[in-house]
C-alpha positions as CSV (number, residue, x, y, z in Angstrom):
1,M,33.4,3.6,47.7
2,S,33.2,0.5,49.9
3,G,29.9,-0.6,51.3
4,G,30.4,1.0,54.9
5,D,31.3,4.5,53.6
6,K,28.8,7.3,53.6
7,P,28.9,10.3,51.3
8,G,29.4,13.7,53.0
9,L,31.3,14.8,56.0
10,S,32.0,12.4,58.9
11,Y,30.6,13.0,62.3
12,K,34.0,14.2,63.6
13,A,34.5,16.5,60.6
14,R,31.0,18.1,61.1
15,R,31.8,18.7,64.8
16,R,35.0,20.5,63.9
17,W,33.5,22.5,61.2
18,S,30.6,23.5,63.4
19,L,33.2,24.8,66.0
20,V,35.0,26.7,63.4
21,L,31.9,28.2,62.1
22,L,30.6,29.2,65.5
23,L,34.0,30.4,67.0
24,V,35.4,32.2,63.9
25,G,32.7,32.5,61.2
26,L,29.8,33.8,63.4
27,P,31.9,36.6,65.0
28,A,33.3,37.7,61.6
29,Y,29.8,37.7,60.1
30,I,28.5,39.9,63.0
31,V,31.3,42.4,62.5
32,A,30.7,42.5,58.8
33,V,26.9,42.9,59.2
34,V,27.3,45.6,61.8
35,T,29.8,47.5,59.7
36,V,27.6,47.4,56.6
37,V,24.6,48.6,58.6
38,N,26.5,51.4,60.1
39,W,27.6,52.6,56.6
40,L,23.9,53.1,55.8
41,D,21.9,56.0,57.4
42,R,20.5,54.7,60.7
43,P,17.1,53.3,60.0
44,P,14.3,53.3,62.7
45,I,15.1,50.9,65.6
46,W,12.3,48.5,64.7
47,L,13.6,48.1,61.2
48,E,17.3,47.8,62.4
49,L,16.2,45.0,64.7
50,L,14.3,43.2,62.0
51,V,17.3,43.4,59.7
52,Y,19.6,41.9,62.4
53,I,17.1,39.2,63.2
54,L,16.7,38.2,59.6
55,L,20.5,38.3,58.9
56,G,21.1,36.3,62.0
57,I,18.9,33.5,60.7
58,L,20.1,33.8,57.2
59,W,23.8,33.1,58.0
60,V,23.1,29.5,59.2
61,L,21.0,28.4,56.2
62,P,24.0,27.4,54.0
63,F,25.5,25.5,56.9
64,K,22.6,23.4,58.0
65,F,24.2,20.2,56.9
66,V,27.2,20.9,59.1
67,F,25.2,21.5,62.2
68,R,22.7,18.6,61.7
69,G,23.1,16.0,64.3
70,V,26.2,17.4,66.0
71,G,24.6,17.5,69.4
72,K,23.9,13.8,69.4
73,E,26.1,10.9,70.1
74,D,28.5,9.7,67.2
75,P,26.3,7.3,65.1
76,D,29.5,5.5,63.9
77,Q,30.8,4.7,67.3
78,E,30.1,1.3,68.7
79,S,28.2,1.3,72.0
80,D,29.2,-1.1,74.7
C-alpha cells in the first residue's frame, strides 16, 4: 500500500453499497422476516411488535461500517 491509501472501502464504494443495502437488501429482509413470522402461530400483538422492532435493529448491525459517515461530505475530496 502506498502512503495515501486507506484500508477498507472508499467513500464512493460505501455510498453505493449503502444504497444497494437500503433499496434491495432491506426490502428482501422485510419480506423474509414477515414470511417467517407468518409461518409461526400468531403471537400476541405486543410480542409480534417487539420481534419486528428487534429484527429491524438487528439487520443493520453487520453493516454499520458501510453506513458510517455516508451522510457527510467526501473526506477525500479537495475543498476549494
